[in-house]
C-alpha positions in Angstrom: 99.3 109.2 133.0 97.0 108.9 136.1 96.0 106.2 138.5 95.1 103.6 135.8 98.8 102.7 134.6 99.9 103.2 138.4 97.5 100.6 139.4 98.6 98.1 136.5 102.3 98.7 137.3 101.8 98.1 141.0 100.1 94.7 140.2 102.8 93.9 137.8 105.6 94.5 140.3 103.5 92.1 142.7 103.0 89.2 140.3 106.4 89.3 138.6 108.1 87.4 141.4 107.2 84.2 143.3 108.4 85.7 146.6 105.9 88.5 146.5 103.4 86.0 147.7 103.5 83.4 150.5 104.7 80.1 149.5 101.7 78.4 151.1 99.5 80.1 148.5 100.7 77.3 146.1 98.8 74.8 148.1 95.2 74.2 148.9 92.5 75.5 146.7 94.9 76.9 144.0 96.7 73.7 143.5 93.6 71.4 143.6 91.8 73.7 141.1 94.5 74.8 138.6 97.0 71.8 139.2 100.0 74.3 139.0 102.6 71.9 140.0 101.3 69.1 138.0 101.5 71.1 134.8 105.0 72.2 135.8 104.2 75.9 136.3 104.6 78.3 139.4 102.3 80.7 140.9 104.4 83.8 139.9 104.6 82.7 136.4 100.8 82.5 136.1 100.2 85.6 137.7 102.8 87.6 135.6 101.7 85.8 132.3 98.1 87.0 133.1 99.1 90.5 133.8 101.1 90.8 130.5 98.4 89.1 128.6 95.9 91.7 129.9 98.0 94.6 128.8 98.3 93.0 125.2 94.5 92.7 125.0 93.4 95.7 126.9 92.9 97.7 123.6 89.6 95.9 123.2 88.2 98.2 125.9 88.7 101.2 123.7 88.5 99.6 120.4 85.0 97.9 120.9 83.2 101.1 122.1 84.9 103.1 119.3 83.7 100.6 116.5 80.3 99.9 117.8 79.7 103.3 119.1 79.2 104.6 115.6 76.0 102.5 115.3 72.9 104.5 115.8 71.3 103.6 119.2 74.4 102.2 120.7 76.1 104.1 123.7 79.8 104.0 123.9 79.8 104.0 127.8 77.3 101.1 127.9 79.4 99.2 125.3 82.6 99.8 127.5 81.0 98.4 130.6 79.4 95.4 128.7 82.9 94.7 127.1 84.6 94.6 130.4 81.9 92.6 132.3 81.5 90.0 129.4 85.3 89.6 129.1 85.6 89.2 132.8 82.8 86.6 133.2 83.9 84.4 130.1 87.7 84.6 130.9 86.8 83.6 134.6 84.7 80.5 133.5 87.6 79.5 131.2 90.1 79.9 133.8 88.3 78.1 136.7 86.3 75.3 134.8 88.4 75.0 131.7 91.7 75.5 133.3 93.1 76.9 130.2 95.4 80.0 130.0 93.0 81.3 127.4 91.4 84.8 127.6 88.2 85.9 126.0 86.5 89.2 125.1 84.3 90.6 122.3 86.0 89.5 119.0 87.6 92.2 116.9 86.5 90.6 113.5 83.0 90.2 114.8 82.5 93.8 116.1 83.8 95.1 112.7 81.5 92.6 110.8 78.4 93.7 112.8 79.0 97.4 112.4 79.6 97.0 108.6 76.5 94.8 108.3 74.3 97.2 110.0 75.6 100.4 108.5 75.7 99.1 104.9 72.0 97.9 105.1 72.9 94.3 104.4 70.1 93.4 107.1 67.0 95.2 107.9 67.7 95.0 111.7 68.5 97.5 114.2 71.2 97.1 116.7 69.4 95.2 119.5 67.6 93.0 117.0 70.9 92.0 115.5 72.3 91.3 119.0 69.3 88.9 119.4 70.6 86.9 116.6 74.0 86.8 118.2 72.3 85.8 121.5 70.6 82.8 119.6 73.9 81.9 118.0 75.5 81.7 121.5 72.8 79.5 122.8 73.1 77.0 120.0 76.9 77.2 120.4 76.3 76.4 124.1 74.1 73.5 123.3 76.5 72.1 120.8 79.4 72.4 123.3 77.6 70.2 125.7 76.9 67.5 123.2 78.7 65.1 120.9 77.3 67.3 117.9 80.3 69.5 118.3 82.6 66.9 116.9 80.4 66.8 113.7 80.4 70.5 113.6 84.3 70.5 113.7 84.3 68.0 110.8 81.6 69.1 108.3 83.2 72.4 107.2 86.5 71.8 105.2 89.6 73.1 107.0 90.6 75.2 104.0 87.2 77.0 104.1 87.7 77.7 107.9 91.0 79.2 107.2 89.8 81.3 104.3 87.1 82.7 106.5 89.6 83.6 109.3 91.9 85.3 106.6 89.0 87.2 105.2 87.8 88.5 108.6 91.5 89.6 109.3 91.6 91.6 105.9 88.3 93.1 106.6 89.2 94.3 109.9 92.4 95.7 108.8 90.6 97.4 105.9 88.2 99.0 108.3 91.1 100.2 110.4 92.9 101.9 107.5 89.7 103.4 106.5 88.9 104.8 110.1 92.5 106.2 110.2 92.1 108.0 106.9 94.8 106.1 105.3 92.4 104.6 102.7 89.6 107.0 101.6 86.8 106.6 99.1 87.4 107.8 95.5 84.5 108.3 93.1 86.6 107.2 90.1 88.7 104.2 91.4 86.6 103.4 94.3 89.3 103.9 96.9 92.6 105.6 97.2 95.3 106.8 99.7 94.4 109.5 102.2 96.3 112.9 102.7 99.6 112.0 104.2 99.8 115.4 105.7 96.8 115.1 107.9 98.1 114.8 111.5 95.9 111.9 112.3 97.0 109.9 109.3 100.6 110.5 110.2 100.0 109.3 113.7 98.3 106.3 112.4 101.4 105.4 110.1 103.8 105.9 112.8 101.8 103.6 115.3 101.4 100.9 112.7 105.0 100.9 112.0 106.0 100.9 115.7 103.8 97.7 116.0 105.5 96.2 113.0 108.9 96.7 114.6 107.7 95.2 117.7 106.2 92.2 115.7 109.5 91.8 113.8 111.6 91.7 117.0 109.1 89.3 118.7 108.0 91.8 121.3 104.9 90.3 122.5 103.0 93.6 123.4 103.1 94.9 119.8 99.4 95.8 119.7 99.4 97.3 123.1 102.6 99.5 122.4 101.0 100.7 119.2 97.9 101.6 121.1 99.8 103.6 123.7 101.9 105.3 121.1 98.8 106.5 119.2 97.4 108.2 122.3 100.8 109.7 123.3 101.2 111.1 119.8 97.7 112.4 119.6 98.0 114.2 122.9 101.3 115.8 121.7 99.8 116.9 118.4 96.8 118.4 120.3 99.2 120.4 122.5 101.3 121.6 119.5 98.4 122.2 117.0 95.7 123.3 119.4 93.3 120.5 118.1 91.1 118.3 120.3 91.5 114.7 119.0 92.3 113.3 122.6 90.7 115.6 125.2 92.1 114.8 128.6 89.4 114.0 131.0 89.2 115.7 134.4 89.6 112.4 136.3 90.9 109.1 135.0 88.9 107.0 137.6 85.2 107.1 137.9 82.3 104.6 138.4 81.5 102.5 135.5 79.1 103.8 132.8 75.5 102.7 133.2 74.2 99.7 131.3 70.6 101.0 131.4 70.3 101.5 127.8 71.6 98.2 126.6 71.3 95.5 129.2 68.5 93.2 128.1 67.6 95.3 125.1 67.8 92.2 123.0 64.4 91.2 124.5 62.6 94.1 123.0 60.6 92.5 120.2 58.4 95.3 119.4 60.0 96.1 116.1 60.8 92.4 115.1 58.5 91.9 112.4 58.0 88.8 110.1 60.0 90.2 107.2 63.1 90.5 109.4 63.1 86.9 110.5 65.3 85.8 107.5 67.8 88.3 108.5 67.7 87.2 112.0 68.3 83.6 110.9 71.1 84.6 108.8 72.9 86.4 111.6 72.4 83.3 113.9 74.1 80.9 111.2 77.0 83.4 110.5 77.9 84.2 113.9 77.6 80.5 115.1 80.0 79.3 112.4 82.5 82.1 113.0 82.3 82.1 116.9 82.6 78.3 117.0 85.6 77.7 114.8 87.5 80.9 115.8 87.2 80.0 119.4 88.1 76.4 118.9 91.2 77.1 116.7 92.5 79.5 119.4 91.8 77.0 122.3 93.6 74.2 120.5 96.5 76.6 119.4 97.1 77.9 122.9 96.6 74.5 124.5 99.3 73.1 122.2 101.8 75.8 123.0 101.1 75.4 126.7 101.7 71.6 126.5 98.1 70.9 127.7 97.0 69.1 124.3 99.0 65.9 123.8 100.5 64.7 120.5 97.3 63.0 119.5 95.4 66.2 119.5 93.2 65.3 122.4 91.7 68.3 124.0 91.2 67.9 127.8 88.2 69.7 129.3 87.0 70.6 125.7 83.5 70.8 126.8 84.2 73.3 129.7 86.5 75.4 127.3 83.8 75.8 124.7 81.1 76.3 127.3 83.1 79.4 128.5 83.4 80.6 124.8 79.6 80.1 124.2 78.6 81.3 127.6 80.5 84.6 127.1 78.6 85.3 123.8 75.3 84.7 125.6 76.3 87.0 128.4 77.8 89.7 126.1 74.7 90.0 123.9 72.5 90.3 127.0 74.8 93.1 128.3 74.9 94.8 124.9 78.0 93.7 123.0 79.0 91.4 120.2 80.2 87.8 120.3 82.8 87.1 122.8 85.5 84.8 121.8 89.0 83.4 122.7 91.7 86.1 121.9 94.7 85.1 119.9 96.7 87.2 122.3 96.3 84.3 124.7 99.3 82.9 123.1 101.3 85.5 124.9 100.3 83.9 128.2 101.7 80.4 127.1 104.8 82.2 125.7 105.4 83.5 129.2 105.1 79.9 130.5 101.5 79.9 131.6 100.0 76.4 131.8 96.8 76.8 133.9 93.6 78.8 134.2 95.1 80.8 136.9 96.4 83.3 134.3 92.9 83.6 132.9 91.6 84.4 136.4 94.1 87.3 136.6 93.0 88.7 133.3 89.3 88.5 134.5 90.3 90.3 137.6 92.0 93.1 135.8 89.0 93.4 133.4 87.0 94.2 136.5 89.4 96.7 137.8 89.3 98.5 134.3 85.6 99.0 134.8 86.6 102.1 137.0 89.0 103.4 134.3 86.4 104.5 131.6 87.6 108.0 131.5 90.9 106.9 130.3 89.6 104.5 127.6 86.9 106.9 126.4 89.5 109.4 124.8 90.4 106.8 122.1 88.7 107.6 118.8 88.2 105.0 115.9 91.2 106.6 114.1 93.4 106.1 117.1 92.5 102.5 117.6 93.2 101.8 113.8 96.8 100.5 114.2 95.5 97.7 116.5 93.0 96.7 113.9 95.8 96.5 111.2 98.0 94.4 113.6 95.2 92.0 114.1 94.8 91.7 110.3 98.4 91.0 110.0 98.3 88.1 112.5 95.1 86.6 111.0 96.4 86.6 107.4 99.1 84.3 108.3 96.6 81.4 107.9 96.9 81.8 104.1 100.0 79.5 104.0 98.0 76.8 105.6 95.5 76.6 102.7 96.0 73.7 100.2 96.4 76.0 97.1 97.0 73.0 95.0 93.5 71.7 95.5 91.4 73.6 92.9 88.3 73.5 94.9 90.0 74.9 98.1 91.6 77.6 95.9 88.4 78.7 94.3 86.5 78.8 97.6 89.2 80.7 99.4 89.6 83.3 96.6 85.8 83.9 96.5 85.7 84.1 100.3 88.5 86.5 100.6 87.8 88.8 97.5 84.1 89.2 98.2 84.7 90.0 101.8 87.1 92.7 101.1 85.7 94.2 97.8 81.9 94.1 98.9 83.0 95.3 102.4 81.1 92.5 103.9 82.3 89.3 105.5 78.8 87.9 105.2 79.0 88.1 101.4 82.5 86.6 101.4 81.3 83.7 103.5 78.2 83.2 101.2 80.3 83.1 98.0 82.8 80.9 99.7 80.3 78.2 100.5 78.5 78.5 97.3 81.7 78.3 95.1 83.0 75.3 97.2 79.8 73.3 96.8 79.6 74.2 93.0 83.4 73.2 92.5 83.0 69.9 94.3 79.8 68.9 92.3 81.6 69.9 89.0 84.7 67.9 90.1 82.6 64.7 90.6 83.2 64.9 94.4 79.6 65.6 95.4 79.5 62.8 97.8 82.6 64.0 99.7 80.5 67.1 100.8 78.6 67.1 104.0 75.0 67.7 103.5 75.0 70.7 105.9 77.3 72.4 103.3 74.6 72.1 100.7 72.0 73.4 103.2 74.2 76.5 104.0 74.9 77.1 100.4 71.1 77.2 99.8 70.5 79.7 102.7 73.4 81.9 101.4 71.9 81.9 97.9 68.7 83.1 99.3 70.5 85.7 101.3 72.2 87.1 98.2 69.0 87.1 96.2 67.2 89.0 98.9 70.2 91.3 99.6 
């Protein structure tokens, strides 16, 4: 399928064996930086794990432009370049300074949230003004990461509420994927219904989703990537048989990266940022700060445990560096022109392959830079074709439901409101607002008001003001 896959295949063959590189490469700078031997890993293991993990998360290079590209004023080519550069920069920082096998890129749930918020009219901001809010959230996240305040941030939001937010975002992104694929369509009588099963694009989406489900059940780690590839192959075949143009093959699969001229630094254009938009801007800062902070932290801790980096006491070594990489990625990404950068759950694939150091992350960063020259390949993907990947992400994220303490009435109410309002109002912001408000209300009625952190009450007040002004 062109030079792109050939490049990746060649790299895969090189890194799949320890003997492909000189043994002396294990010494010197690599060893002192990544402590490969001390963490009981090998050079080949780290390189191969990084390569496989990149394949698993490379779908973001097509999905992010496909989702954000529908927003008026945002250019798909610029989004692609911003996605690759932001992912490379954040992952490189994580690998070198955090020394974690954790990879970062613009978050799937956050790009869907961003799109839904702007297109639904939930905020009166245009795209670059909304990205300014994400920039401020990243700066605050960066400050918190470098101080002891991060410990208080971790503790003041109840674990059950964090889990509910994660689940609600997963369901939202899956719902958006089903909608983009035409599997779920609007219905004037019953709000939504099933789409036409005889539509070729819908059939392809179904097949790709079930291919991914089969891979998940059989514990094949590249479920998302395989469904991603199957969608494009089936679409190309359908185009050939039916004469459609849903996946037009580009003349060349390798080209110079698309220009960032329309997006880089656009957040610093304050000409349209009037006083009546400031509350919406503040709202975005708060929402994205909360989601980005806890989403990134949970992935870092989860992957760290799987890799054996975090001990039984739960102490997170290099926590500051890891969180700085996460926060710094969001700052960089917003300046370039994309939504919040966060730690990807696909990082678990690296630890499952035996990766225990940040060298695997450095490999992924390098491959993101290589991908900058493959835009023609990734540009043929439409929102419908990347829908299976979005559904798979939702399936993974809904697994947190079982960790919620459903026997606790206050937690049950807050989780219910968070999830239901996110899906039914098609807005994670509304779901999060109702979750905080209902939790604070339930705790007060239950006589447990003193157990609630004051910040929860402050946020609940802000969310109430948001809903009133909505």
